[in-house]
C-alpha positions in Angstrom: -144.7 -97.6 86.0 -142.4 -100.2 86.9 -143.5 -103.6 87.9 -141.4 -105.8 89.9 -141.8 -109.7 89.4 -142.1 -111.4 92.4 -138.5 -113.3 92.9 -139.0 -116.9 93.5 -136.6 -119.0 95.8 -134.4 -121.7 94.7 -137.0 -123.8 96.8 -139.8 -122.5 95.1 -138.5 -123.1 91.7 -137.3 -126.8 92.8 -140.8 -127.4 94.4 -142.8 -125.9 90.7 -140.3 -128.1 88.7 -140.9 -131.2 90.9 -145.0 -130.5 90.3 -144.5 -130.2 87.0 -142.7 -133.3 86.3 -145.0 -135.4 88.6 -147.5 -134.1 86.3 -146.2 -135.1 83.2 -145.4 -138.3 84.2 -149.1 -138.7 85.2 -148.3 -138.9 89.0 -150.1 -136.1 90.2 -154.2 -135.8 89.3 -156.1 -132.9 90.2 -160.0 -132.1 90.8 -162.4 -133.2 93.5 -163.6 -136.1 91.3 -160.1 -137.2 89.9 -158.4 -137.2 93.3 -161.5 -138.9 94.8 -161.5 -142.0 92.5 -157.7 -142.2 93.6 -158.1 -141.5 97.2 -160.5 -144.2 96.9 -158.4 -146.9 95.2 -155.7 -146.0 97.9 -153.4 -144.4 95.0 -152.8 -141.2 96.3 -149.6 -140.6 98.7 -150.2 -137.0 99.5 -153.2 -134.6 99.2 -152.1 -131.2 98.7 -155.2 -128.8 98.8 -155.2 -124.8 98.3 -155.7 -122.5 100.8 -158.3 -120.9 98.7 -160.0 -124.2 98.5 -164.2 -124.3 99.3 -164.7 -125.3 102.9 -167.2 -127.7 101.9 -164.5 -129.2 99.2 -161.5 -128.8 102.3 -163.8 -130.5 104.6 -164.6 -133.7 102.6 -161.3 -134.1 101.0 -159.6 -134.1 104.2 -162.3 -136.2 106.0 -161.6 -139.1 103.2 -157.9 -138.6 103.3 -157.5 -138.9 106.9 -160.0 -141.9 107.4 -157.0 -143.8 104.8 -154.3 -142.1 106.8 -153.1 -140.3 103.9 -151.1 -136.9 104.4 -153.0 -133.6 104.0 -151.5 -130.2 103.5 -152.9 -126.9 103.1 -150.6 -125.3 100.8 -150.7 -122.6 97.9 -153.7 -121.3 95.9 -155.4 -122.2 92.7 -154.3 -119.5 90.9 -150.4 -120.9 91.4 -151.2 -124.2 90.3 -153.1 -123.1 87.2 -149.4 -120.6 86.7 -147.9 -124.1 87.4 -149.9 -127.0 85.6 -151.8 -124.8 83.7 -155.1 -126.5 85.2 -157.7 -124.4 87.5 -157.8 -126.5 90.5 -157.5 -126.6 94.4 -157.1 -130.0 94.9 -154.1 -132.0 93.8 -153.1 -135.6 94.5 -149.7 -137.0 94.5 -149.4 -140.7 93.6 -145.8 -141.5 94.0 -143.9 -142.1 97.5 -140.5 -140.3 95.8 -142.4 -137.3 94.6 -144.3 -137.0 98.0 -141.3 -137.0 100.0 -139.3 -134.5 97.5 -142.6 -132.0 97.7 -143.1 -132.3 101.4 -139.3 -131.6 101.8 -139.5 -128.1 99.9 -142.9 -126.8 101.1 -141.3 -127.4 105.0 -138.4 -125.3 103.5 -140.7 -122.7 102.1 -142.9 -122.1 105.2 -139.6 -121.6 107.2 -138.5 -119.2 104.9 -141.4 -117.4 105.5 
């Protein structure tokens, strides 16, 4: 039996690298409590919520972010985040404007690719 690996696009590879660099540079926080603390301190520029996040966590985090006028995207899943960060969480907070811009650019391109 031959198992084919899923090919990753150039934009997906760049997005993965960007998330990993943000994580190593302490510009990415994960997990409900950690992200909420940073949200309340107004240090989060972008909130990324996994598509398989529980409805209650999704509603709670979205409400906080929208009240504070922080961009929210619903993208990826917990397994994907685990593969690239080594942490199992469905909530990511980006703490830097430049990382936010790069991540949004690559996610938009990936969504257009289908």
